Structures are given as C-alpha cells and as structure tokens.
C-alpha positions in Angstrom: 81.0 0.4 -50.1 81.4 4.0 -49.3 84.7 4.1 -51.0 83.2 2.7 -54.2 80.5 5.3 -54.1 83.1 8.0 -53.8 85.0 6.5 -56.7 81.7 6.5 -58.7 81.2 10.2 -58.1 84.8 10.9 -59.0 84.3 9.1 -62.3 81.3 11.2 -63.0 83.3 14.4 -62.3 86.1 13.3 -64.5 83.7 12.5 -67.3 82.2 15.9 -67.0 85.7 17.3 -67.6 86.1 15.0 -70.6 88.9 13.0 -69.0 87.4 9.7 -70.2 90.5 7.5 -70.1 91.4 8.6 -66.6 87.8 8.3 -65.5 87.7 4.7 -66.8 90.9 3.7 -65.2 90.2 5.1 -61.7 86.6 3.7 -61.9 87.7 0.2 -62.9 90.5 -0.1 -60.3 88.6 1.7 -57.6 85.5 -0.3 -57.8 87.4 -3.6 -58.3 88.7 -3.3 -54.8 85.4 -4.0 -53.2 84.3 -6.5 -55.8 87.4 -8.6 -55.1 86.9 -8.4 -51.3 83.4 -9.5 -51.8 84.6 -12.5 -53.8 87.2 -13.3 -51.1 84.4 -13.5 -48.5 82.9 -16.4 -50.4 86.3 -17.9 -51.3 86.4 -21.7 -51.8 89.6 -22.1 -49.7 92.0 -20.1 -47.6 94.4 -20.0 -50.6 91.5 -18.7 -52.8 90.8 -16.1 -50.1 94.4 -14.9 -50.1 94.4 -14.8 -53.9 91.3 -12.7 -54.2 92.4 -10.3 -51.4 95.8 -10.0 -53.2 94.0 -8.9 -56.3 92.0 -6.3 -54.3 95.3 -5.0 -52.9 96.8 -4.7 -56.4 93.7 -2.8 -57.5 94.0 -0.5 -54.5 97.6 0.3 -55.4 96.6 1.0 -59.0 93.9 3.3 -57.7 96.4 5.2 -55.7 98.4 5.7 -58.8 95.4 7.1 -60.8 94.4 9.3 -57.9 97.9 10.8 -57.7 98.0 11.4 -61.5 94.6 13.1 -61.3 95.9 15.3 -58.5 99.2 16.1 -60.2 97.5 17.2 -63.5 95.2 19.4 -61.3 92.0 17.5 -61.8 91.6 17.0 -58.1 92.1 19.6 -55.4 94.3 18.7 -52.5 91.5 18.2 -50.0 89.7 15.7 -52.2 92.9 13.9 -53.3 94.1 13.5 -49.7 90.7 12.3 -48.6 90.4 9.6 -51.3 94.1 8.7 -51.0 93.8 8.3 -47.2 90.7 6.0 -47.6 92.5 3.9 -50.1 95.7 3.7 -48.0 93.5 2.5 -45.1 92.0 -0.2 -47.4 95.5 -1.3 -48.3 96.6 -1.4 -44.6 93.5 -3.4 -43.6 93.8 -5.7 -46.6 97.5 -6.3 -46.0 96.8 -7.2 -42.3 94.0 -9.6 -43.2 96.0 -11.2 -46.0 99.1 -11.7 -43.7 96.9 -13.2 -41.0 95.4 -15.7 -43.4 98.9 -16.6 -44.7 100.1 -17.2 -41.2 97.0 -19.4 -40.6 97.8 -21.4 -43.8 101.4 -21.8 -42.8 100.4 -23.1 -39.3 97.9 -25.6 -40.8 100.7 -27.0 -43.0 102.9 -27.7 -40.0 
C-alpha cells in the first residue's frame, strides 16, 4: 500500500506541473499493481491467481517505463526516481518469485 500512496503523491506532483498524460499513465499502472495483487489474494483458483499476479507484474513493468520517462525528461530528480524505481523493482522480484512458486505448484499437481 505504501507504494500506491507514493504513486498517488507523484501523480499530484505531475498534475501540479501540468503533465496530465504522464500523471494519468503512471497513476493507472502504479496503482493497478496493488489492485491486481489484492484480486490475486481472492483468486478462484491457482491459475486465476497466476493470471492476476501476471497482470500485476505487467503493470509494474509499465510503471518502471513511465518512471524512467519522467526522470529522463527531468520531472523527477535522481533520488526520487531511484527510490520509486527500487521499490517497483522489488515488487517485480517478489511478484515473479510468488508467480513462479505457484506455477511450480500447479505443475506438480498435474503430475
């Protein structure tokens, strides 16, 4: 949830600087990560869990793109960019590990 709150504040900052399109994109993808993880927790099956977590990972990758763009066009200073990017990369690593573990479980159950 902390990451989504940080993304919310980044969105507000970008709006103040009249970067509406970028603000919208980073807000949508950045907050979608947590929303999809929340959906995965209540998944109807292991396959549904993997599907929802995979969407969260795609959203995290998209968020990384938008963060880098904001940094490269000098809307974010290096410290803020690296902090947000680091948090997002950690979400990707954790999500990838969880997804791979569930995929192994599904594979074992099919044997």
